[in-house]
C-alpha positions as CSV (number, residue, x, y, z in Angstrom):
1,M,-6.5,39.9,33.4
2,A,-3.6,40.5,31.0
3,P,-0.2,41.0,32.3
4,S,1.0,44.5,33.2
5,A,4.4,46.2,32.4
6,S,5.1,46.0,36.2
7,D,4.1,42.4,37.0
8,G,7.6,41.1,37.1
9,C,6.8,38.4,34.4
10,E,8.8,40.0,31.7
11,A,12.0,37.9,32.5
12,I,10.2,34.7,33.2
13,E,10.0,32.1,30.5
14,L,6.6,30.9,30.1
15,Q,5.6,27.4,29.0
16,A,2.3,25.7,28.1
17,S,2.6,22.1,26.9
18,D,5.2,22.3,23.9
19,L,5.0,26.0,23.5
20,R,7.7,28.2,25.0
21,L,7.9,31.9,25.1
22,D,11.1,33.7,26.3
23,P,10.5,37.3,27.2
24,R,14.3,38.0,27.5
25,T,14.9,37.2,23.9
26,R,11.3,37.8,22.6
27,S,11.5,34.2,21.0
28,V,8.7,31.7,20.7
29,H,9.4,27.9,20.2
30,C,6.6,25.4,19.3
31,D,7.7,21.7,19.2
32,E,11.2,23.0,19.7
33,R,11.0,24.8,16.5
34,P,11.4,28.8,16.3
35,V,8.2,30.5,15.3
36,A,8.3,34.0,13.8
37,L,5.8,36.4,15.2
38,C,5.0,40.0,14.6
39,P,5.1,42.2,17.7
40,V,1.3,42.2,18.2
41,E,1.0,38.3,17.8
42,Y,4.0,38.0,20.4
43,E,2.2,40.3,22.8
44,L,-1.1,38.6,22.5
45,L,0.5,35.1,23.0
46,R,2.5,36.5,26.0
47,A,-0.8,37.7,27.6
48,L,-2.6,34.5,27.0
49,M,0.5,32.3,28.2
50,T,0.7,34.4,31.3
51,R,-2.7,33.1,32.3
52,A,-2.5,29.7,30.6
53,G,-5.5,27.7,31.5
54,H,-7.6,30.7,32.2
55,A,-9.7,32.4,29.6
56,V,-8.6,36.1,28.8
57,S,-11.5,38.2,27.4
58,K,-11.3,39.9,24.1
59,A,-11.9,43.3,25.9
60,Q,-8.7,42.5,28.3
61,L,-6.6,41.7,25.3
62,E,-7.7,45.0,23.5
63,R,-6.7,47.1,26.7
64,W,-3.5,45.2,26.9
65,L,-2.6,46.1,23.2
66,R,-3.8,49.6,23.6
67,S,-1.6,50.0,26.6
68,L,1.3,49.1,24.6
69,G,0.5,51.4,21.8
70,R,-0.3,48.4,19.4
71,M,-4.0,48.4,18.9
72,T,-4.9,49.8,15.3
73,R,-8.0,48.3,14.3
74,R,-11.3,47.3,16.0
75,D,-10.9,43.7,15.0
76,A,-7.1,43.4,15.7
77,V,-7.4,40.9,18.3
78,A,-9.5,38.3,16.1
79,V,-7.3,38.9,13.1
80,H,-4.0,38.4,15.2
81,I,-5.5,35.3,17.0
82,H,-6.3,33.9,13.6
83,H,-2.7,34.4,12.4
84,L,-1.3,33.0,15.7
85,R,-3.4,29.8,15.4
86,R,-2.0,29.4,11.8
87,K,1.5,29.5,13.0
88,I,1.4,27.6,16.2
89,G,-1.6,25.4,15.7
90,R,-5.4,25.8,16.1
91,H,-5.5,23.6,19.2
92,R,-3.0,25.7,21.1
93,I,-5.4,28.6,21.5
94,R,-8.9,27.8,22.4
95,T,-11.9,30.0,22.1
96,V,-14.2,29.9,25.3
97,R,-17.7,31.0,24.3
98,G,-18.6,34.0,26.3
99,A,-15.4,34.3,28.1
100,G,-12.5,34.9,25.5
101,Y,-9.4,32.9,24.5
102,L,-7.1,30.6,26.5
103,V,-3.8,28.7,25.9
104,P,-4.2,25.3,27.5
105,P,-1.4,24.6,30.0
106,D,-1.1,21.0,28.9
107,L,-2.8,19.6,25.8
108,S,-3.3,16.2,27.0
109,G,-6.6,16.9,28.8
110,W,-7.9,19.4,26.4
């Protein structure tokens, strides 16, 4: 399940391999370099990194975006995942057939 506004993770820095997300500053770093993300990309990445190593379904991500008032198009999740992959690297967001998307906690075994 994607994070909720009351789950207490909004102040905890998230890390998966060389990818870091700091909710306090709403910043993302990949290989120690800052990555500029639009608000929807940031929220999708936060939802995935909160559950690093576990698949998050497209439906869960859609509900998460809708709860934040950020869902505008039916294909928004797929489009923004595509943009995220271009910015942080395709290997950092995996598609799990029939299950959704996941961010590997560590890239060495993936």
